LOTOR-994457 format. One line per 2 residues: number of its first residue (from 1); their letters; for each residue x, y, z of C-alpha. Coordinates in steps of 0.02 Angstrom, whole numbers, padded with zeros to 5 digits. Layout:
BEGIN
NUM) a) X:Y:Z; ...
end
This chain:
BEGIN
1) me) 00000:00000:00000; 00148:00119:00023
3) ni) 00172:00134:-00167; 00001:00210:-00201
5) pk) 00020:00372:-00300; -00038:00532:-00216
7) gl) -00207:00600:-00269; -00294:00432:-00290
9) pp) -00455:00405:-00192; -00451:00287:-00041
11) fe) -00465:00103:-00083; -00635:00092:00005
13) dc) -00706:00223:-00115; -00637:00127:-00265
15) ak) -00707:-00038:-00202; -00878:00042:-00176
17) ki) -00879:00110:-00354; -00822:-00055:-00426
19) ra) -00963:-00145:-00335; -01085:-00016:-00403
21) id) -01019:-00044:-00580; -01039:-00232:-00557
23) dt) -01219:-00207:-00498; -01257:-00096:-00648
25) me) -01178:-00217:-00771; -01279:-00360:-00697
27) ll) -01439:-00259:-00714; -01399:-00212:-00894
29) sg) -01321:-00379:-00938; -01365:-00453:-01104
31) kw) -01322:-00393:-01275; -01483:-00296:-01305
33) kl) -01546:-00212:-01146; -01455:-00048:-01167
35) si) -01498:-00043:-01351; -01682:-00070:-01312
37) la) -01678:00064:-01176; -01593:00187:-01293
39) rl) -01728:00165:-01425; -01870:00178:-01300
41) sy) -01794:00335:-01224; -01833:00424:-01388
43) kp) -02010:00358:-01412; -02129:00225:-01349
45) mr) -02131:00073:-01462; -02231:-00084:-01489
47) ys) -02151:-00255:-01479; -02152:-00279:-01668
49) ei) -02071:-00108:-01695; -01928:-00150:-01578
51) lk) -01906:-00320:-01659; -01900:-00242:-01832
53) di) -01784:-00102:-01777; -01653:-00220:-01704
55) ea) -01627:-00342:-01847; -01516:-00471:-01760
57) ls) -01633:-00486:-01609; -01746:-00639:-01596
59) gk) -01923:-00629:-01528; -01882:-00747:-01384
61) vl) -01735:-00641:-01327; -01834:-00479:-01347
63) sr) -01974:-00548:-01237; -01849:-00598:-01102
65) el) -01758:-00431:-01108; -01920:-00331:-01098
67) kd) -01977:-00434:-00948; -01811:-00405:-00859
69) le) -01816:-00218:-00895; -01996:-00207:-00834
71) tn) -01958:-00309:-00677; -01817:-00189:-00635
73) gl) -01929:-00037:-00660; -01834:00030:-00810
75) ii) -01978:00018:-00934; -02167:00025:-00926
77) rt) -02279:-00098:-01019; -02445:-00019:-01065
79) vt) -02589:-00126:-01130; -02727:-00035:-01224
81) at) -02897:-00119:-01222; -02921:-00132:-01410
83) kp) -02956:-00284:-01516; -02827:-00354:-01526
85) pa) -02748:-00277:-01372; -02605:-00157:-01410
87) vt) -02450:-00166:-01301; -02330:-00019:-01297
89) ys) -02164:-00006:-01207; -02090:00156:-01144
91) vs) -01947:00204:-01029; -01997:00241:-00850
93) ey) -01938:00397:-00761; -01814:00285:-00669
95) gm) -01755:00212:-00835; -01727:00388:-00902
97) sl) -01595:00408:-00767; -01486:00297:-00880
99) rd) -01501:00419:-01026; -01337:00508:-00985
101) ls) -01251:00339:-00977; -01317:00284:-01147
103) ds) -01274:00455:-01221; -01097:00439:-01153
105) ia) -01080:00264:-01224; -01145:00326:-01393
107) ew) -01021:00471:-01393; -00877:00354:-01351
109) gl) -00935:00236:-01489; -00934:00378:-01616
111) qh) -00760:00431:-01564; -00698:00252:-01571
113) rd) -00774:00228:-01744; -00687:00386:-01807
115) rf) -00522:00331:-01728; -00539:00159:-01806
117) rc) -00578:00233:-01977; -00428:00350:-01965
119) sl) -00313:00206:-01921; -00380:00105:-02068
121) ka) -00348:00252:-02186; -00172:00271:-02116
123) dq) -00139:00085:-02142; -00204:00096:-02321
125) lq) -00091:00246:-02358; 00060:00151:-02291
127) dd) 00019:00002:-02402; 00018:00113:-02558
end
């Protein structure tokens, strides 16, 4: 412990944050949960709309992810008494608290994509 650089937070603070990250990752685990939440944060959608919007997602997985998100209070499932009944999913107020996180992930993804493209272009120029 004597070699810890000055200015770092105490280990207890780090451990607390790491546990919180683990909890969040467990809650959002699965390939599609954050992607579903991001879409629903822009507009409510029906099951078929989500399924069509995320091409690689199967109906079975979508159903499971929606149930998990609803169980954790991140989305709201609204059934309209029509024939046939219409089911719409929207992000709850609690789920909207993840909007900054998804925006940050999106921004990082855009930067990474640009960086990756630049490195590909540089590699292509070196090959010429």
